[in-house]
Phi, psi and omega in degrees: 000135177292131175272124183274150180264148172295157183289331177261119184228147170281140191250137175267141178265129182233101188289136180232143174229161182214188183281144178243015186291139175273155176202184184278163178300157182293145177289173189297325186280000176092356177297147179056037181306323186293343189270003179301145181295141172253110189243309192285117176298141174093340182241132178226106191249160177184196184223139173243130189209149150242288138276184178291126188245119174261153180063037170257144179280123182240142175206158177267113188277080188288321181269359172075019182260004177072014181226160174286118179258116181283165180276164358282139180243122180267133180236130179264122179282166178300333177286349184097351179289138180260125174244152183245127172265102187299329182264003179075207183286139177299129181213154179197166172265138178292153181247211183304139178057027174076006184285141176225156178222121180258136176276108182251022181299328180293345178282351177275116186257155172298139182300334178284342181271315183162175179294156178300149171283125182270120180301335181289352178278353187234150181281147172267144174234155173217138176241133175276130182263113181300137179079359183230314181292134183244130174270099185288339181282350179246033175076027176084029179291131177274124184282138185252001178232139180277150165200168184242141174231167180207177179212150180295156177309134180090346180267124186253015170247119180255118183213172174300332182283317176293333179296321179298318178294314180296318183289331174299315179296319180298326179277357180084020180260126180289159177084167180256279180241345187291341182290338179246126186301319182297314181289324180298319178292320182298325186248020181299326183246015180229146175265114181301342181269002186273164171279096186291337176290312179296326180281347181072028184268090184295328181293312179297323180294322176297316177299315182300318182295318180289323174302315180296320178299317181294315180299322179290322182293327181276343185292134184299132185300317181299322178292321178299320178295320179296321179293330179295334180257007183233199180240009177093354179268359179292141180269095190248325181239128176274175187295332179292321177297316181297323178297320177296316177300320180297314183291324178298321177297311182299317182299331186250358185300315181296320177300316179298319177297316179300319180292326174296313179303317180294330182273355182273107180294117180053033178077013178269090186288340178291344181257011180287131175275089186302321183293341180272351181284128181288128182266137176277065188288134180242151172285140185234143168261094185285357172285348179046061188287168172277127180230158180297124184249316182220155175216133177247127182253130176248103182216023182244134176245126183302319182267003180078002182269119177227140006287163182227169175289167182301315181286347180275354178266136180248157181301133183233340180201152175229128184243144176235134185251133182238150187226161169265171183296345175278359180085011179275135175291128183237346185197137170237128178248136179238127166266101195112207186241152176225176182222095179301142182246122176296326179296318179287325176297321178295316181294321178292320178297328176295337179263016179069020180086355184277108186303314184297332183286352179273355180079278180286345186067208192287114175292145186296140174210112191235161168268128177260011180301131182283357175281341187302320181302323179297321176288325178299324184288347176260145183292152172106170181272134182255331182217151183217137167243118179252134182240130178244104185287335179291323181260358180057051180223156172222143182236133180247125179243140179216139174251016187247173175252024185283348184240095185303331185275355182244149176267126178289150178245168181277339183220161184265044173204187183080228182276122183288155175290331179205141176238144178244142178221138179226157178241151184238153171218117182056037176083003180241148183288127175277317179199157175219138183228150174254016181093339176242311180249150178237129176256126178248110182296146175243115186264007176295120181064016182282159175235176177295339182273328187208137178226158176277176180191166169242134177252118188243152173215119183056038177081000181253133181285124178269319182202162181212141174239116181248123169279103188273358178204169178275167179296130181245123185266146169237022183300326182287351178270352183265127176276133181050053187306320182288345180268356180282169181305167185297341184231103183228133176284107182244359178201150179223156177221127184278147176207164177236143179236122186222164174117354183259134177237125354283146177284125178302143182301323183289352179268019176280325179233118185234147179221131164283140179240135186231155165250111184253013179295157179058030179060030176258171174220085182261115173291119183266321183199152174204150180250155183202160171248141183213107182296327181287321178290320179293340180282348177295121188306327183282350185257131171258081188253022183291340178270001180094165182243167181212132175263127171252121188251136179236138188252171178301140176293165181301323179277356180252002179292124182284318184228116183303331179282355181229071185274353190257050180259124181291129176262320178219152175223144182234125179263120183222180175289146175293142176232163182297135178303150180240179186284158175289152175100006183277148166277122184235061190262355181250144182281151180294160185263323183261111191237144167269332182193164168212155179233148172238135184241147174237144182236153176216163170292149180304317181299326179294318179291319177298318181295332179291346182259007179233162177237000000 
């Protein structure tokens, strides 16, 4: 399901530059329309089309945010001088045959201020207004669905085809159509920037029409309704949402082209029933959140002695995280070895698979096998975790010997080394099993960051984690709390861990520790027992383990709405809990492992999976 954005959004500025080359006027058939000379000051004309579209909102996106920006709009010149466009970005409604004319007179500057702003340096956008925009090429049909189109800087024809080129650039993908073999073949004899109606190019027109259908199908319904009641100047989608829409278009463009080709009887594209073509519509997270992209694990000691100092640990595994356009984690690839966690799978399933909705995202769970480094030193992926949210299953594949209880396979497909299955009730996980053990979540006093559980095998309880109390704050005891170091224990929550024989003495009293300043909830540390981790010969983990988590610094936060992203984690021995209110700004010295994490926008990760 598409996640809708609120009407009031904070806007990101995305600077765009373009080509300034002059060329000859366009030929009669409309080819190379974009290369027409721009001569007359104050007027910037062009055409918006699927068929020719009148009453579409067109604007010159000077500030690069993908929305109509009203005046006054401040623009910083290369010299550093700030100029103000009192009327904002040039905008107009298209007229007959899709023609539009933008008043760019404000872009002419006094010579003492700086050179004129050239409209060819900026991308054009057009939004179809439901119930108002008319497709004149289809007998005056009034369009009932909104969608957005664009064109590269300097191109004055806006169509679904120029939109594909423009959106590729917006997503950070080089090239126009030649990067994808299907698209390169489709446009081998067509110029995507041409007026395909004037040129009589039925094939390009068929592609444009199916692209327009897809763009309309992906456009958020709530935004479409708002446009039906407005004039297209409303600021409804920010640049992050537009990037997700752009990547979704790019991901599916080749499929759409193939389906048009298959539907063209004997290559007669004028006879294609565009409305009968099945669209590969995807759910989108238009918030375009920041999500976990990479993780590097340091858990190898050259001399075999663990725990070791921070500098004494060597890189042992590298993980890459993949997502679908809805923001659901669908795949983890490891060069080296990893350790899937049923507790984290359950927590993620409670968020519908959407990593960003978990707040802290994936709590660390690593393989400490000293064999991992050997696999890392060889090229290629060694282990994979695939997640299918529709069937509530996950499959783990390994070609390594890092897991004594699992049989390695020759390939990362076919029969998995281990499968996970979970059941839901009212959107929450009832239980999750790996075929041998079953984890039953306990939601008493649980938060989105941490939950209790029972670990069962053949109906026998192996271990249990009980959150025995609610979060207790000591924030009011801290003087000048916001002036303290980045990592301060300002709240604690008691829990019990049982089921291990013998139970370590220090595991009688346990506390989760949080930093709750600035209305955040950052889990700083937690202790645990893990028989599989303790079984690694190099680890002396009989006293239990402890994760110490460090988050992005204030100047390193990518997204203010997502401040609880773990940057580093340190695996050390469990120690006796201490009092609330401590400054915990230094990393521990004796380590079994550490992790470093990297994050990206969802659209960036999605764009990395297309060509």
